[in-house]
C-alpha angles and dihedrals in degrees: 000000000000131000090247091058092049088049092053091046091053093052093046093046091048092051091051095046093054089068107078112246132182093284092052092049092048089052092049090048089054093048094048091046101042111011142250097314094052090046093053092045089051088052090055092047094050091047091054089048090052091051088053089055089049092054091045091050092049093055093041100250092123091051090053089046091055093053092052112076093188093052093046094048093049095052093040093055094041092059092041094053091048093051092049089048090053088049093052093045092050094046098047109021109029119107118269097195116124099218125098119262113250118251098253140141088263089061091051090055090050091055089051090053091049089055095051092043090051091048089048092048092051097044092050091047104108091190090069093056090046092049093052094046091049100040109036099054089064089071100037121097116197089203091058094068140267109014094203089055091050090049091051093049094050089044092053092051091048093049091052093047090048090048091057093041096048090046090060092050089048090054092048092052090046090055090052087052092053091051093050092045090070089065126081114254091015094134091060088052094049093046091053091049094048092043093051091048090054094050093046089050089051093052090045091053091048090058093052113125132196088228093055110066 
């Protein structure tokens, strides 16, 4: 794999990442609902989930998953149900107080939960596996050496680019949260927006199909 191929891949990947996808919308919902720290932590969780998909794709697990309707359906609905659960929890049970949450150990635990939830959401997102299997092979040359190694290299580049891109969206959403926070009843509005985003993402995930990369 030459440097020119990698350069083309970076340009193509950056162009695709600019357009907000399910992961970006999830991260923005986190940032709007819980603030900057939660948004950044969700970015890290999603990035690690993307890295898991890269490894799975490199060793062929994702390809096997795409050929098994039962396995695909199980993972698809598992992730969808969890997103809808998060949406319902945010809509009906999240705090509506307009003050900031104190910096306590409880908050640190919440951030840890956000990380693992974000990781879980991305790992169980079948669209990510579909995207990698459809996009990466276009830049891989069997004659250039180990295919798995090329897949891992492109995957690492993509995850880094996604990390940077998603961080910008998290900061943007956090800025929106700060502006809304100055208005009375803003927490209720932010919880509704975040909750609806989670539910919509869950429904979107449930409609994912192996034949639609």
